[in-house]
C-alpha positions in Angstrom: 114.9 47.7 116.1 118.4 48.8 115.6 118.4 47.6 112.0 115.2 49.7 111.3 116.8 52.8 112.9 119.9 52.4 110.7 117.8 51.9 107.6 115.8 55.0 108.4 119.0 57.0 109.0 120.5 55.8 105.7 117.2 56.6 103.9 117.2 60.1 105.4 120.8 60.7 104.3 119.9 59.7 100.8 116.9 62.1 100.7 119.1 64.9 102.0 121.7 64.2 99.3 119.3 63.9 96.4 119.0 67.7 95.8 122.9 67.9 95.7 123.0 65.0 93.1 120.2 66.8 91.1 122.1 70.1 91.1 125.4 68.4 90.1 123.6 66.6 87.3 122.1 69.8 86.0 125.5 71.6 86.1 127.2 68.7 84.2 124.4 68.7 81.6 124.7 72.5 81.2 128.4 72.2 80.5 128.0 69.4 78.0 125.3 71.5 76.3 127.6 74.5 75.7 128.6 73.5 72.1 124.9 73.1 71.0 123.8 76.3 72.8 126.6 78.2 71.0 125.7 76.7 67.6 122.0 77.6 68.2 123.0 81.1 69.1 124.9 81.4 65.8 122.0 79.8 63.8 119.5 82.2 65.3 121.3 85.4 64.3 119.4 87.4 61.7 122.2 87.3 59.1 122.8 83.5 59.3 119.1 82.8 59.2 118.3 85.2 56.3 121.4 84.7 54.2 122.2 81.0 54.7 119.7 78.8 56.5 116.4 80.2 55.1 117.5 80.0 51.4 118.6 76.4 51.9 115.3 75.5 53.6 113.2 77.1 50.8 115.2 75.2 48.1 114.5 71.9 49.9 110.8 72.7 50.1 110.7 73.4 46.3 112.6 70.2 45.5 110.3 68.0 47.6 106.9 69.4 46.7 106.3 66.9 43.9 107.1 64.0 46.2 104.6 64.7 49.0 102.1 61.8 49.7 98.5 62.0 48.8 96.1 62.6 51.7 92.5 61.6 52.2 89.9 64.2 53.3 90.4 63.6 57.1 94.2 63.9 56.8 94.0 67.0 54.7 91.7 68.6 57.3 94.3 68.1 60.0 97.1 69.5 57.8 95.0 72.5 56.9 94.1 73.2 60.5 97.7 73.0 61.4 98.6 75.5 58.7 95.9 77.9 59.8 96.1 77.6 63.6 99.2 75.6 64.5 97.2 73.0 66.3 94.5 70.3 65.7 92.8 68.2 68.3 91.5 64.8 67.4 91.4 61.3 69.0 92.8 57.8 68.6 89.3 56.6 67.6 89.1 59.3 64.8 92.5 58.5 63.5 91.7 54.7 63.3 95.3 53.6 63.5 95.3 49.8 64.0 98.0 49.7 66.7 96.4 52.3 69.0 95.1 49.7 71.4 98.6 48.1 71.7 99.9 51.6 72.4 97.5 52.2 75.3 98.0 48.7 76.7 101.8 49.1 76.7 101.6 52.6 78.2 99.4 51.6 81.2 102.0 49.9 83.4 104.6 52.6 82.7 102.1 55.2 83.9 101.4 53.2 87.0 105.2 52.9 87.7 105.8 56.6 87.2 102.8 57.3 89.5 104.4 55.1 92.2 107.8 56.8 91.8 106.3 60.3 92.0 105.2 59.5 95.5 108.5 58.1 96.6 110.7 60.3 98.9 113.6 60.0 96.4 111.5 61.9 93.8 110.2 64.5 96.1 110.2 67.9 94.4 110.2 66.6 90.9 107.4 68.2 88.9 107.8 65.8 85.9 108.9 62.2 85.6 109.8 60.5 82.3 109.8 57.0 81.1 113.3 55.5 80.9 115.0 54.0 77.9 114.5 50.5 79.3 110.8 51.0 79.8 110.5 52.1 76.1 112.6 49.4 74.6 110.7 46.8 76.6 107.5 48.2 75.1 108.4 48.8 71.4 104.7 49.2 70.5 104.9 52.7 71.9 107.8 53.8 69.7 106.4 52.0 66.7 103.0 53.8 67.0 104.9 57.0 66.1 105.8 55.5 62.8 102.2 54.8 61.8 101.7 55.5 58.1 98.9 58.0 58.7 100.9 60.0 61.2 103.9 60.1 58.9 101.8 61.2 55.9 100.2 64.1 57.9 103.5 65.2 59.3 105.3 65.1 55.9 102.6 67.1 54.2 102.7 69.8 56.9 106.4 70.0 57.0 106.8 69.8 53.2 109.9 67.7 53.6 111.1 64.2 54.4 110.3 63.3 58.1 112.8 62.8 60.8 111.4 61.0 63.8 112.8 62.1 67.2 111.2 59.3 69.1 109.1 60.4 72.1 108.8 61.8 75.6 106.6 59.9 78.0 105.7 62.5 80.7 104.1 62.0 84.0 103.3 65.5 85.4 102.7 65.8 89.1 99.8 67.8 90.4 101.8 70.3 92.4 100.9 73.5 90.7 104.5 74.5 90.0 105.2 76.8 87.0 108.5 75.3 85.9 110.2 73.2 83.1 107.7 72.4 80.3 105.1 74.4 82.2 106.7 77.7 81.2 105.5 79.3 77.9 108.1 78.6 75.2 108.8 77.7 71.6 110.9 74.7 70.5 114.2 75.3 68.7 114.6 72.2 66.6 113.4 73.4 63.2 111.6 76.0 61.1 108.5 73.8 61.4 108.0 70.7 63.6 105.2 68.6 64.9 104.6 67.0 68.3 101.7 64.5 68.5 100.4 64.3 72.1 98.4 61.4 73.3 96.6 61.7 76.6 96.7 58.5 78.7 94.2 59.8 81.3 91.2 62.2 81.2 92.5 65.8 81.3 90.5 68.8 82.5 91.6 72.3 83.4 92.8 71.1 86.8 94.9 68.2 85.5 97.5 70.0 83.3 96.1 70.3 79.8 98.5 71.2 76.9 98.0 74.8 76.0 99.1 77.0 73.1 98.6 80.7 72.2 96.0 81.5 69.5 97.5 82.2 66.1 97.0 86.0 65.8 98.4 86.6 69.3 101.2 84.1 68.7 102.3 85.9 65.5 102.6 89.1 67.5 104.7 87.4 70.3 107.0 85.9 67.7 107.5 89.2 66.1 108.2 91.1 69.3 109.8 88.8 71.8 113.5 87.8 71.8 113.9 84.4 70.1 113.0 81.4 72.2 112.4 83.5 75.4 110.6 81.5 78.1 107.9 83.1 80.2 105.9 82.2 83.3 102.1 82.4 82.9 102.0 85.6 85.0 104.7 87.2 82.8 102.6 86.2 79.7 99.5 87.7 81.2 101.4 90.9 82.1 102.9 91.1 78.6 99.5 90.8 77.0 97.8 93.0 79.6 95.2 90.3 79.8 94.3 88.2 82.9 91.6 86.2 81.1 92.3 83.1 78.9 90.7 84.3 75.6 94.2 84.3 74.0 95.0 80.6 74.5 93.7 77.2 73.5 93.5 74.8 76.3 93.3 71.1 75.2 91.1 69.3 77.6 89.9 65.8 76.7 89.4 62.2 77.5 92.0 59.5 77.6 92.9 58.9 73.9 92.7 62.6 72.9 95.4 63.3 70.3 96.9 66.8 69.7 98.9 67.7 66.6 100.8 70.9 67.2 103.7 72.9 65.7 105.8 73.6 68.8 108.4 75.5 66.9 105.8 78.0 65.6 103.5 78.3 68.6 104.2 79.4 72.2 102.9 76.6 74.3 103.2 74.9 77.7 101.7 72.2 79.9 99.4 73.9 82.3 100.5 73.0 85.9 98.2 70.3 87.2 96.7 71.2 90.6 94.3 68.3 91.4 95.1 65.3 89.2 98.4 64.1 87.8 98.6 63.9 84.0 100.2 61.1 81.9 100.8 61.8 78.2 103.1 60.8 75.4 104.6 63.4 73.0 105.9 62.0 69.7 108.5 64.3 68.1 108.8 65.1 64.3 110.9 67.5 62.3 112.4 67.5 58.8 115.5 65.4 58.1 117.4 68.7 57.7 116.4 70.5 60.9 117.7 73.9 61.6 119.2 72.9 64.9 119.8 69.1 64.7 121.7 69.0 68.1 118.4 69.9 69.8 116.5 67.0 68.2 118.1 64.2 70.2 115.5 64.2 73.0 114.8 60.5 73.2 116.0 58.8 76.4 117.3 56.0 74.1 121.1 55.8 73.6 122.5 56.0 70.1 123.1 52.2 70.1 119.5 51.6 71.2 118.2 53.8 68.4 120.2 51.9 65.8 119.0 48.6 67.2 115.4 49.7 67.2 115.8 50.9 63.6 117.2 47.6 62.4 114.2 45.7 63.8 111.7 47.9 61.8 110.3 46.9 58.3 112.6 48.2 55.5 110.1 51.0 54.5 110.2 52.4 58.1 114.0 52.3 58.5 115.8 55.6 58.5 113.2 57.8 60.1 114.7 57.6 63.6 118.3 57.4 62.4 118.0 60.5 60.2 121.0 62.2 61.8 123.4 59.6 60.3 122.8 61.2 57.0 122.5 64.8 58.1 124.7 67.1 55.8 127.2 69.5 57.1 128.8 70.3 60.4 125.6 70.1 62.4 125.9 66.3 62.3 129.0 66.5 64.5 127.9 69.0 67.1 127.1 67.1 70.3 123.5 67.0 71.4 121.9 69.3 74.0 121.7 67.5 77.3 119.3 69.8 79.2 116.2 67.8 80.2 112.6 68.8 80.7 112.7 68.1 84.4 115.4 70.7 85.0 
C-alpha cells in the first residue's frame, strides 16, 4: 500500500512538473531559432526579395524548364489544378503507387502508439503528437513512399525546379477543439512555392480535423493585404473577411487513404481543430533545392546523421533528395535550422 502511495505521489509530481519542462523547452527552442528568424526577416524585406532573391529564383526557373520530366494525363491534371487553385485532392488508389499498402501497414502501429500516448497523463494538454525519429527509422517504408517516382515528377513540374525532400511530419491531432499550433491560419515560409502531400490515415469528416485552405481568389487578397506570414485564429479570419460562413475555404474531408497536394507557401491553410474524433495524417514536405529560407526546411524529426544514413541506403537515383542542404549555395547553408515545433 505504501509503495502504491509513493508511486502515485511521484507520478503526480511528474505531472505537475511537465508544464514547466514544456515551457523551458519552448524557451530554449526560441533562443536557438533566433538566427533563422532574423535571416527570414531580412529575406522577407521588399528590397531583398525584389532585388536579390526573386531574380535568382526566376533565373533558376528559366535554366531548368527544359529539364522538367514528362507527365501523363493524370499527373498533368494534378499540376494544373495546383497551379489554378493551390490544392488538389486525390487518393492512394487513384495515384496507384505500388508501395502505398506498405505505407499504410507501417503507419498503423505508430498511429496506435500516438493514440495511447495522447491519453497518458504526461501528455495532457498537448493538442498534437508527432512520430519520433526512432519510429520513422524503424519504418523506412514511410519515408521512402515520399520518394515515389510519381510524387517527385508532379512536385518537380509544379515547382519548376529540382526537388528537395524535407522528409515528413506524422501528426496525431487530438479532438480537443483547441485553436492553436497548426490549427491557426498561416502560410509556410520555406520557399516561393512548396508542396505538402497529406495522406489521411483515418476517415476525416468536419468533426475530425480536416485540412483546410482558403480559396484562390480570397487567398490572393489576403496575401496582398496581410503582413507576411501573419497567423490568425479562425475567428480573426472570419472577422477580417466579414464572413461567418465557410464559402471562402476548401475543407478536405475524405476516407482513409485520401491524398491532398497543396502549396502551403502560397495558400493560407490550417488543420481544423477536431472536436469529436482524433485525426492521424502524414504530411510529406517538398520544396526546391534552392529554397528561399533553407533554415526553415529542416522539419524532420530525424537528426542530420540519421538523414545521411537513410540517404545512403537509397538506390543511387534517389540519393540527394533528402540531403539537398549539403549542396545549398551561399550563406543560407550555414544558418542553423529553426527549432520551433508544431506542438508549441
